[in-house]
Each structure stands twice: as C-alpha cells, then as structure tokens.
C-alpha positions as CSV (number, residue, x, y, z in Angstrom):
1,M,0.0,0.0,0.0
2,G,1.4,3.4,-1.0
3,Y,1.5,6.4,1.2
4,A,-1.6,8.0,-0.3
5,D,-3.5,4.7,-0.3
6,G,-2.8,4.4,3.5
7,L,-3.7,8.0,4.2
8,F,-7.2,7.6,2.6
9,D,-7.7,3.9,3.6
10,L,-11.2,3.0,4.8
11,T,-10.7,-0.8,4.9
12,D,-13.4,-2.5,7.0
13,R,-15.0,0.8,8.1
14,V,-18.7,1.4,7.6
15,V,-20.0,4.5,5.8
16,L,-23.6,5.5,5.8
17,V,-24.7,7.9,3.1
18,T,-28.2,9.4,2.9
19,G,-29.3,10.3,-0.6
20,G,-26.8,7.6,-1.6
21,S,-28.6,6.1,-4.5
22,R,-27.7,8.8,-7.0
23,G,-25.8,12.0,-7.7
24,L,-23.1,13.2,-5.4
25,G,-24.2,10.7,-2.7
26,H,-23.7,7.8,-5.0
27,Q,-20.3,9.0,-6.0
28,M,-19.3,9.3,-2.3
29,A,-20.6,5.9,-1.4
30,L,-18.9,4.2,-4.4
31,A,-15.6,6.0,-3.6
32,A,-15.8,4.9,0.1
33,A,-16.3,1.3,-1.0
34,R,-13.4,1.5,-3.5
35,C,-11.2,2.6,-0.5
36,G,-12.3,-0.5,1.4
37,A,-15.5,0.5,3.3
38,D,-18.8,-1.3,3.6
39,V,-21.6,1.1,2.9
40,V,-25.2,1.8,3.8
41,I,-27.2,3.4,0.9
42,A,-30.2,5.2,2.3
43,S,-32.8,7.1,0.2
44,R,-36.6,7.2,-0.2
45,K,-36.8,4.7,-3.1
46,L,-35.8,1.1,-2.2
47,D,-35.4,0.0,-5.8
48,A,-32.9,2.8,-6.4
49,C,-31.0,1.9,-3.2
50,R,-30.9,-1.8,-4.2
51,A,-29.6,-0.9,-7.7
52,A,-26.8,1.3,-6.2
53,A,-25.9,-1.3,-3.6
54,A,-25.7,-4.0,-6.3
55,Q,-23.4,-1.9,-8.4
56,I,-21.1,-1.1,-5.5
57,E,-20.9,-4.7,-4.5
58,A,-20.2,-5.8,-8.0
59,E,-17.5,-3.2,-8.7
60,T,-15.8,-3.2,-5.3
61,G,-16.5,-6.5,-3.6
62,R,-17.5,-4.7,-0.4
63,S,-20.9,-5.1,1.3
64,A,-23.6,-2.6,0.7
65,L,-26.9,-2.4,2.6
66,P,-29.8,-0.7,0.8
67,Y,-32.4,1.0,3.1
68,A,-35.5,3.0,2.2
69,V,-36.1,5.9,4.5
70,H,-37.4,9.5,4.4
71,V,-34.7,11.4,6.2
72,G,-37.1,14.3,6.8
73,R,-39.3,12.1,9.0
74,W,-37.9,11.9,12.5
75,D,-39.7,8.6,13.4
76,Q,-38.1,6.7,10.5
77,L,-34.5,7.4,11.5
78,D,-34.2,5.0,14.4
79,G,-35.0,2.2,12.1
80,L,-32.2,3.2,9.7
81,V,-29.6,3.4,12.5
82,D,-30.7,0.1,14.0
83,A,-30.5,-1.6,10.6
84,A,-27.0,-0.3,10.0
85,Y,-25.8,-1.5,13.5
86,Q,-27.5,-4.8,13.2
87,R,-25.8,-5.5,9.8
88,F,-22.3,-4.1,10.5
89,G,-22.1,-3.5,14.3
90,R,-21.0,0.1,13.9
91,V,-21.0,3.2,11.7
92,D,-17.6,4.9,11.3
93,V,-18.7,7.7,8.9
94,L,-22.1,9.4,8.5
95,V,-22.6,11.5,5.4
96,N,-25.8,13.6,5.7
97,N,-26.2,14.2,2.0
98,A,-29.9,13.9,1.4
99,G,-31.5,17.2,0.4
100,M,-33.9,19.0,-1.8
101,S,-34.7,22.5,-3.0
102,P,-38.1,22.9,-4.7
103,V,-38.6,25.5,-7.5
104,Y,-40.9,28.5,-7.0
105,D,-41.6,31.7,-8.8
106,K,-42.1,34.2,-6.0
107,Q,-41.7,34.0,-2.2
108,T,-45.5,33.8,-1.6
109,D,-45.6,30.6,-3.7
110,V,-43.7,28.9,-0.8
111,T,-46.3,27.1,1.2
112,E,-46.0,26.1,4.8
113,K,-45.9,22.5,3.7
114,M,-43.1,23.2,1.3
115,F,-41.1,25.2,3.8
116,D,-41.4,22.5,6.5
117,A,-40.5,19.8,4.0
118,V,-37.3,21.6,3.0
119,V,-36.3,22.2,6.7
120,N,-37.1,18.7,7.7
121,L,-35.0,17.0,5.1
122,N,-32.1,19.4,5.0
123,L,-31.8,20.2,8.7
124,K,-34.0,18.3,11.1
125,G,-33.2,14.9,9.7
126,P,-29.4,15.4,9.7
127,F,-29.6,16.6,13.4
128,R,-31.5,13.5,14.5
129,L,-29.2,11.1,12.6
130,S,-26.1,12.9,13.9
131,A,-27.5,12.7,17.5
132,L,-28.3,9.0,17.2
133,I,-25.1,7.9,15.5
134,G,-22.8,10.5,17.0
135,E,-23.4,9.3,20.5
136,R,-22.7,5.7,19.5
137,M,-19.5,6.9,17.7
138,V,-18.4,8.6,21.0
139,A,-19.0,5.3,22.8
140,D,-16.9,3.5,20.1
141,G,-14.1,6.0,20.5
142,R,-14.0,7.3,16.9
143,G,-16.1,8.6,13.9
144,S,-16.6,11.2,11.3
145,I,-19.8,13.0,10.5
146,I,-20.0,15.0,7.2
147,N,-22.8,17.4,6.6
148,V,-23.3,18.2,3.0
149,S,-24.3,21.8,2.7
150,T,-24.3,24.2,-0.3
151,H,-22.5,27.3,-1.5
152,G,-26.0,28.9,-1.3
153,S,-25.8,28.8,2.5
154,L,-23.1,31.5,2.2
155,R,-24.3,33.1,-1.0
156,P,-28.1,32.8,-0.8
157,H,-30.3,33.6,-3.8
158,P,-34.0,34.5,-3.8
159,S,-34.8,31.4,-5.8
160,F,-34.0,29.0,-2.9
161,V,-34.5,30.9,0.3
162,P,-35.8,28.0,2.5
163,Y,-33.0,25.7,1.2
164,A,-30.3,28.3,1.9
165,A,-31.7,29.0,5.3
166,A,-31.8,25.3,6.2
167,K,-28.3,24.7,5.0
168,A,-27.0,27.7,6.9
169,G,-28.5,26.0,9.9
170,L,-26.6,22.8,9.0
171,N,-23.4,24.8,8.9
172,A,-24.1,26.1,12.4
173,M,-25.0,22.6,13.6
174,T,-21.6,21.3,12.3
175,E,-19.7,23.6,14.6
176,A,-21.9,22.8,17.6
177,L,-21.7,19.1,17.2
178,A,-18.0,19.1,16.7
179,H,-17.8,20.3,20.3
180,A,-20.6,18.0,21.5
181,F,-18.9,14.9,20.1
182,G,-15.2,15.9,20.3
183,P,-12.5,15.0,20.9
184,T,-13.0,11.5,19.4
185,V,-15.6,12.3,16.7
186,R,-15.0,14.8,14.0
187,V,-17.9,16.8,12.4
188,N,-17.4,18.8,9.3
189,T,-19.3,20.5,6.5
190,L,-18.7,19.6,2.9
191,M,-19.9,22.5,0.8
192,P,-20.4,21.8,-2.9
193,G,-21.1,24.4,-5.6
194,P,-23.2,23.5,-8.7
195,F,-22.6,20.0,-10.0
196,L,-23.8,18.3,-13.2
197,T,-26.1,15.8,-11.5
198,D,-29.7,15.0,-12.3
199,I,-30.8,18.4,-11.0
200,A,-28.8,20.1,-13.8
201,A,-31.4,19.0,-16.3
202,A,-33.8,21.7,-14.9
203,W,-31.2,24.5,-15.3
204,S,-32.1,27.1,-17.9
205,F,-29.2,29.0,-19.6
206,E,-30.6,31.9,-21.6
207,G,-28.7,33.6,-24.4
208,G,-25.8,31.1,-24.4
209,K,-23.9,33.0,-21.7
210,N,-21.8,31.0,-19.3
211,P,-23.5,31.3,-15.9
212,F,-20.4,30.1,-14.2
213,G,-18.1,32.7,-15.8
214,H,-17.5,34.5,-12.5
215,F,-16.3,31.3,-10.8
216,A,-12.5,30.8,-10.7
217,L,-12.9,27.6,-12.7
218,Q,-15.7,29.0,-14.9
219,R,-17.7,25.8,-15.0
220,A,-19.9,23.5,-13.0
221,G,-18.4,20.4,-11.4
222,E,-18.6,16.8,-12.6
223,P,-20.0,14.4,-9.9
224,R,-16.7,12.5,-9.6
225,E,-15.0,15.8,-8.6
226,I,-16.6,15.6,-5.1
227,V,-14.8,12.4,-4.3
228,G,-11.4,13.9,-3.2
229,A,-12.9,16.3,-0.6
230,A,-15.3,13.6,0.6
231,L,-12.6,11.0,1.1
232,F,-10.4,13.5,2.9
233,L,-13.2,14.1,5.5
234,M,-14.1,10.4,5.8
235,S,-10.5,9.2,6.4
236,D,-7.7,9.8,8.8
237,A,-6.3,12.2,6.3
238,S,-8.5,14.8,8.1
239,S,-7.6,13.7,11.6
240,Y,-7.0,17.3,12.8
241,T,-10.0,18.8,10.9
242,T,-13.3,19.4,12.7
243,G,-15.9,22.0,12.9
244,S,-14.8,23.2,9.5
245,I,-16.2,24.0,6.1
246,V,-14.5,22.3,3.1
247,R,-15.6,24.0,-0.1
248,A,-15.7,22.2,-3.4
249,D,-17.4,24.9,-5.4
250,G,-15.2,25.9,-8.3
251,G,-14.1,29.1,-6.7
252,I,-17.3,31.0,-6.1
253,P,-16.3,34.5,-5.1
C-alpha cells in the first residue's frame, strides 16, 4: 500500500450515506467502497437503493446495505440506524447528504408544507441522525460526520430561500456538534457548488452566456469531482480537521 493509499484507507470501516442512490451521494458511497469500506445506501426509493448497492458490491467486492427511508421524517431514522448497526455492528462515517430545493416563482408561492419539508429534510433529519449515530460513535471512540451543505448557504439567492436557510443552519450545527462529540468524533461541512447531477437538467441558460463565468474555474463540477474532498473528510487524512467547512465549489467569489 502506497503512502496516499494508506492515508485515505477505509478498509473495514462502515460508511452510511443518505441520498446515496444517485448524484453526489452515490459517488461518495462508491468512492468509500473503493477505499475498502462497507456502505449503507439510504434514500426514499428502495429500488434505487438496491440498484446502487448491487453496483457497488459488483464493482468493489464490499458489502452494501440498501435501506429505504425518508430522512425528513424523525420517526423513521431510528430504524435506519438500528438496521446499520445490526448489519455491520457500527458506523464509522455518517454522510448527511440527502436534500432538496423545490422550485418556485415568488416568495409567496412557498407554502408552509413546502417550507417545512425543506427544513425537515435538510436540517431536522441530519440533526437527528447525527445525534443517534454521533453518541454511538463517541462510545466506540471514533467517527466522522459529514454534513453536505451548499454554496448557497453562504451566497443565498431569492430562488432558494428555504433551502439556503436550512443549509445555513446545517453549517451552524456542524460547529456545535464538533464540540458536542469531540475529541474523538469529528464533524465537518462539505460545501459543494453546482454539480452536473440530475438536477442540472432543470437549469435554464438563456442567451448562451456561461452562468459560471464568475467562478475561478468558470464551470460546474462533474459528480466525480466531489470524491477527493469527501474521502479527505471520511478518512484519517483529516484527523485534525473538525468544525470546518470544506468548499468544493469551483471558486465561487
């Protein structure tokens, strides 16, 4: 094993990824398995979880547990945690990646139901999962929690106010939980910019102008480009990093 391989080695660790059946979550789960981890793939659609888990097992030889759950529903999260611990005996890394940001035209189009759904999935669920798993990590003497936020939590836009607000809360939660679960458990925020996942199909670029021209890299990210930052936070490579925001946003000013 080379130096870099050892630094990012996740052999026999267990990584739970919410929203892990597609997009950035799937890329992170696959990367963890390629580095030796067993993984839990959690999302709302069981068929999608099973397909992702089957692919990961076929490509990496590691075990993958598919589990259907709505992360925004508090009462479903105990079942997810219990299933992960029953299958693997522990969770070494929790990636709170599941999220959503509904489209609306004006602020009064945001209904109470929509607002609550956004906050529940992007903030309340990650808090509950972090509490359930973080305390077990403390008892086990190690662990890493990664809260996947968004550049919009620092640079909010009128088109996603509830989402930006929920993710800003997630950033604050990261800092608080880093102290709550330290010194043995690390808690960090991974902050992506725009990536070319499924959601990109809904983007509208009028007039042919590059909407990312003000970024340092002047483009959106490819899903595989989240992997390096994610593996850094999952592994012992980030052993002195906690309560931090790691940006993977193409250099948004």
